N, C-alpha and C positions, 0 to 999 in steps of 0.2 A: 272214335269206336263203330263197330264192327254193324251196319243196316241192315235189315231184312230186306230180299231183293223182291217186290210183288211178281207174281207170277202169271200169266193167260189165263183170259176167265175173268180178272179181276177188273169192275167200270173204270178205277183213277185211268186204267190203260187207254181206253176208249174216251178219256175226258180231254177236252181242248186247254192245257194247263194256263195259267193266271200271271200277268207281270206282278213283279214285286218291286219296293222300292227300297233304299238303301235302307231302311229302317228296318226292312226284316228281321224280328227277331231271328238271335245267333244264327248269323250265315255267314260267318265266317268257320267257324266251328262244325256245321252244316258240310259246307262246301270240302274240311278237312275230311268228314267224316264217309264224305264220298268218293273222294279219291280212295282212301281205306278199305271201303267195298268194293270195289269195282280191284283194286292190287287183288285182294284175297279173293277175290271169284276169278280172277284171272282175265278182267276184260281186257277189251284200251278208252270203252265209251259209256259213260251211263247219263240216263235222262234222271230229274229226279221225281218224274210219276212212278219210275222202277226203284223206286225208294218210301214210296205211298206220300209222294207230296205234288200237288196238284201245280205245280209254280214252274214258272220256263224259265229254266236253267238247267243245260247239261255238261258235262264236264269229257275232255279227250287228254289223252296220253300214249302216244304213238310210239313210244321209244319200245316195246316189246319189237317193233316191226321193222326196226331201223337197222339193221342187218338185209334186209331185205329188199328197203325201203329206206336209202340213205335221208328222203326228203322228210322222212316221223322222226327223225334222230330228237331232235329240239322238239316235237310238237306236243308238248304240254298245256292247254287251256281251259280256261275258264269261260263257259258261254252264258251268259245273265239276260233277259230278255229278248235273244236273239229271232231276227224275222230275215229268212232266203227273201233276199231282193229278185235275183235271177238264177233258174239252171240254164246251164248250156252246154255246147262242145257234142260231143258223140255220144250214143246209148253203148252203154258197156256193160256187160251180164260176171255178176260173181257171187262166188261163194259168201254168204252172211250169215250169221249168227244171233245171237243173244240172251243176255244174262234171264231175262224171264220167259224165255221157248226153252229154255236147256236141252241138249242133246237132240237139238233140228238144226239142219245146215241146209239152206236151198239158196241157187240160184237165184240173183235179184236184177235186175236190169235201172241202172240209174246213168240219170248224165254223168259228163265226166269232169263238170264244172260249176262254181257253186261259187253266188257273193253273196254272202252274210255279215246284215247288219248287228252289234251285239253288245254289250259292255263288259267290261274284263271285270276281276274281283275286286278293280280299286276304281268301279263307277268310270273308267273309261271308254267315252262312244269309239267305235271301232268301226269299220266297214273295209273287208276283204276279201279278197278273190281268192278263190282255192283252188285244185285243178289233183287227177288220181284219184289217189286212194284217201288223200286229207279230204278232199270233198265229198269221198261216197260215206264215210264215217262220221261227218259232220252232218248228210243226209239221212242216216240211218238215227241218231240222234235227236234230232229235227224232228224227225216222223212223230218221235214218243210224245213230244209237246202237242200234237194237233193229233193224238186220241190216233194214230199209226202204226200198227206193227207189222216189220219187215214179210210177215206171210201175208200181209193185205196184196203185194204186187209178185206173188208167183202165178203161176195159170192156174185156171179151173182145177186140172187136172190134177195137179202136183198137188192143190188143197186136201181134193179129196182124199192123198193117197196119206196125205200125214193127218189127217183128221181125227182117227184114233188115236195118236200120240198127242194131239193139242187137246184133247178130252181128257186123255189119264194126265199131264200138266195139269192141268186146271179142277182135278180130283187130288192133286200131291200124292198122286202115285210116279213118283221121278227121282230118281238116285243122280243125286247134287253134294255138292263139298261146300257150299255155304247154307246160310240161313233166308227162307222162303219164307213169304205170306200168300198161301194158300185161300181159294175160295171155300165157301162153306163147303166141307167135307161130312158125306153121312156119317152118323156117330156109329162107333163098331156095337156090337152086338155086345153085350157081359157075359161070361161064362157062368151057369146056373150051379 
């Protein structure tokens, strides 16, 4: 089932997400719904707060980038209760976007190595190190669990330049091909 994506401006995107346990209701179906939502929305990663659940869970499927980045060919993963243990390597600037902030892309600096501990969908504990684009996508999705948006990581000047677009998104004044939930919008005036 396609889930609506939460838009910039909704408080859930600014909360630190909570851990879950194996008994979380309908977790397998929720993960399937997240993948479906991500694919329909043309994303490569999706965090639970982006579909209105403040839980520590995100998914990634890097397959669409396999042509340009062969290391992403089989990179389809579920991260439950993840914690980044270390970010290292050099700082790399790269263009990023977000399903919760549609039609805006900005250069973001991130370190190019990350070590993360998490449970997979079978509740097996993992500790893994990722580099390059995989590390970037993990950091982007992980930030959602900490209440951080990629726009928090851009320069103050760039933030000022996109402020109006961000306000429009939070008011629902954005054209997207997928369902979204927006903060409370002003009621339109009725015709007399």
